N, C-alpha and C positions, 0 to 999 in steps of 0.2 A: 915532158916533165910530168912525174906522177901527181895525183891530186893529193892535196893536203887540206887540212881543216884549220880554219881561223877562228881564234876565240873572240866573239864580238858581243857587247851588250848596248843596250839603248843609251844608258847613262853610266858614268864612271862607277857608280854604287850599286847598279841594278845587276840581276842574275844573267850570266852570259850564256850563249849558245855557240855551238860550232858551225860554221858556214864553209862549204866546200869550194876549193878555188877551181879555176879553169885549168886546162892543160898547160897552158902558158905560164901558170903561176899567179895570174891576176884574179881578181875577185870581181864578179859582175855587179854593178850597181843595182841591177834589177834583183839579184840574189839578196842584197842587203835590204833593199826596199820591200821584198816580199815578207820579211820578218818584222821590219820596222818601218812602218808607213810614213813616208815624207822624208826619209833619210836622203841627204845629197852627197854624202861621203864618210870617210872614217878619219878619226884622229886618235892619237895616243899620247901618253905622257912620258917624257924622257929628261932626266935631270931635273925634274920639277917644273918643266916647260911643256905646254901643249904643242903638239906638232900635227899638222895634217898630211894626208897622203895625196899623192898625184892622182888626178882622174884624166884618163885618155880614152876617147871613144866608148864611154859608159864602162870602162874598165878601171877599177881602183887598183893601183899598182903597189907592190909591197915596198917596205923600206929597204935600204941598202943592206941591213943586217938580216933581212928575211922575216917572214910572218912570226915565227916562233920566238922571236926576241921581245914581243910586247903583247899586251892585251889592248884591244881596240874598242872604242866606242863611237856611237854615230854622231855625225855632224849634221845639223838641220839648217835650212836656209833662214836668214834672218827676215822677219816680217817687215813689210813696208810701213811707213809711218801710219797710215790710215788704220791698218790692222792692229798695229802695236798699241795705238791710242785706245782700242776697245778692250785689251788685256787688263787683268788686275795689276795694280802697282804693288811693288815689294813694300814691305813694312820693315821698320826697325825692328829687330828681334832681340829679346833679352836672353842671355845664357846664364842659367841658374847653377849653382852647385860647383862653380870653378874652384880648383885647389889654390891655395894662396900662392904657390911658387909659380902658377901658370902666367905666362907673358902674353902680350898682345901677338908677338911673333908666333907663338905656338898656337894660340887660338886661330890665326890666319892661316897657317900651315895645315891645320886640321880641316877647317871649314871650306878651304880652296878646292878640296876633293869634290864638294858638292856643286860648285859653280863659282863664277866670277863674284868676288867681293868689292863692295864699294866703301865699306866702313867697317872697321873693327876698334873696339875700345873696351878696355878692362878698367873698372871703376876703382879708384884708389883713394884712401883717406888723404886729405889735403895736408895733414899735420905730420903723419908718420910716412906716407907714401906707400903704405902696405896695402895689397889688394883687399877689396870688400868682398870677394868670392863671387862677383858677378860681372857681366859685361854686356856689350851690345854689338851686334853685326848686321850688316845689311847686304843682301844679295843684289846683283844686277839683273837676274833672271828669276821670274816668278816661279818656274817649275824647281828651280834649285831651292827657292825658299820652302816650297811644299815638301821637297824631299827631307830637308833638314827638320821640318816641323813634325814629320811622320815617324820619328824614331828618337830613341835616347842616344847619348854620345859618351863614349869613354875618353876622357881627355886626362893625361897624365896620371892614369891609374884610378880615376874617380869618375862615377857616372854624373852626367850633367844634363839638364833638360833646356830645351830651346822652346820658347813661346812668344806669342804676341803679347806686348806689355798691356796692362789694364788702361786703356785710353779709349778713344772713340772707336777703334777697331777691335779692341779687346773685349767689347761687349758681345761680339759674336761668338765668343767661347761658350756662352750659355746655350746657343742654338746648335752646337755641336754636341751637346751631351743629352743623353736620354737617361729616363729613370725607369729601371727594370723591377716590377714588383711581382710578389708572389714567388720570390726565389725560396729555394731549400738549401740546407746546409751541404747537400750533396753537389751543388754547383759551385765550382771552383772559379777563380778569376781566370784561369787558362780555358776553362770550358766556355765561359762568356766570350773571351778574346777570340778563340777559334770560331765559335759559331757566328758571331757578328762580323768577322773579318770577312765572311763570303759576301757581305753587302757593301762593304768599303772598308777603307784603311782605318783601323782603331789605334788611337794614339794613348789611351788610358782606360783602365778598368779599376773602379774602386768598390771593393766589398768591405762593409763596415765590421770591425771587430770590437765587442763581441757581436755575434750574428743577429742581424735585425731583419731578415726576410726581405731584403730589397738590395740593389746594387746601382751604381752609375757606370755607363759606359759612353765614352767621348770618341767621337769620329773626327777625321781629318776634314771631312767634307760636310758642312752644315745641312746640305740638301739631303744626304743619305740619312742623316740623324732624323730629320723632320718627316722624311717619307716613311719612317718605321712606326712613328707615334700613332697611338690608337689601335695598334694591332696586338695579337695574341701570337706567341711563338712557342713551340715546343722544343726544349733543349733537353736531350737525354732523358726523355720521358717527363719532364716537369714543364708544365704550362705557365708561362710568365706573361705579364702584360707590360707593353711599352707605352710610356707616356712622356710628354715634355718635361724637362728639368728646368725650363726657364722660370726665372723669378717672377711672382705674381704679387703685386702690391695690393694691399688692402685699400678699399675706398674709405676715406676719412682723414682725420687729422692725424692719426698715429702713423709712423713711418716704419710699423713692423710689417713684415711680409708673411703671407700666407704659403702653405706647402713648403716647397724647397725655396727658401727665400732669405733674404738678407735683412739682418737687424742691424740697423745703422749705428755706426761707431767703430772702434777698432778693439780686438781684431774683428774680422768678418766672421759671423756665425751663420752657418746654413742649418736649417731645421726642418724636419718632416714630423709631424705628430704620428703617434702610433696608429690611428685609424685612417691614415690617408692611403693605405693600400689594402687590397682584398686579400683574403686567405681561402684556400680551399677547404672544404668540409673536413678533410683529414688532417689539416695542419693544426698544431697546437695554438690555442690563443696566447697572445702577448699579454703578460702579466704587469710588465713595466709600463707604468702611464706617463713616464717622462719622455719628452720629444727626444729624437736623435740630434746631437749637435756635432757639427764638424767644423773645426777652426782652421782657418788658413792664415 
């Protein structure tokens, strides 16, 4: 039998590569593991259900309809209970920006592509029964949660965001965000996303309008964000400084925060005074003495 190539990716949403089969039409498990460390087999989706492929003597056998009928992704062995206990637990995630017409079934169908779901809920008005435009999901697998958090989602023709709600775990969001000072107008959000994407997955870039000589970059992994703090980086010839965007409370009875901080009350207001960042000798001084305010 001639050699053919099988389209395989690590996860269902990941970039695939082509792996060569053996002369008998099977795919060596060692060939898979060489590209995807720890993989123990392959699976695919058919009719909305996940199906696994047979493994015989370290050979993964094709389905009855042949390799070309499906796209495949890796299966990994389940961790034992001791190891699983050390892994981070999945959180309830909030899905923002849902179209009013979107049902729980539609939300489930969409996010099942990232992994097994334990809970799906679309919040509705108790009197009218109409959707409030947001809902909650929870994954069974932490890696599935991280994949869902790392991108935006198009559901029923509308962009939606998935976040960890503001709770005990939601406080970690501040540690995933860095303040980028000394920016120039030549640096766009795409420039920042491309540059910082080489350090880790970027989930958000905020450039204030009108231009204020700074920006915020949010990473998926808080350790990546904190590792960059205190450093200078050159992006397209512009030297920028990276510092922490974590709120800093003033010492004293007042509940106002210094730097990028929270002024208690609603809505939440984040402020950064004009003198809180450095400017190069060639940059024009800021004439606006009002602090920058961002409402959430």
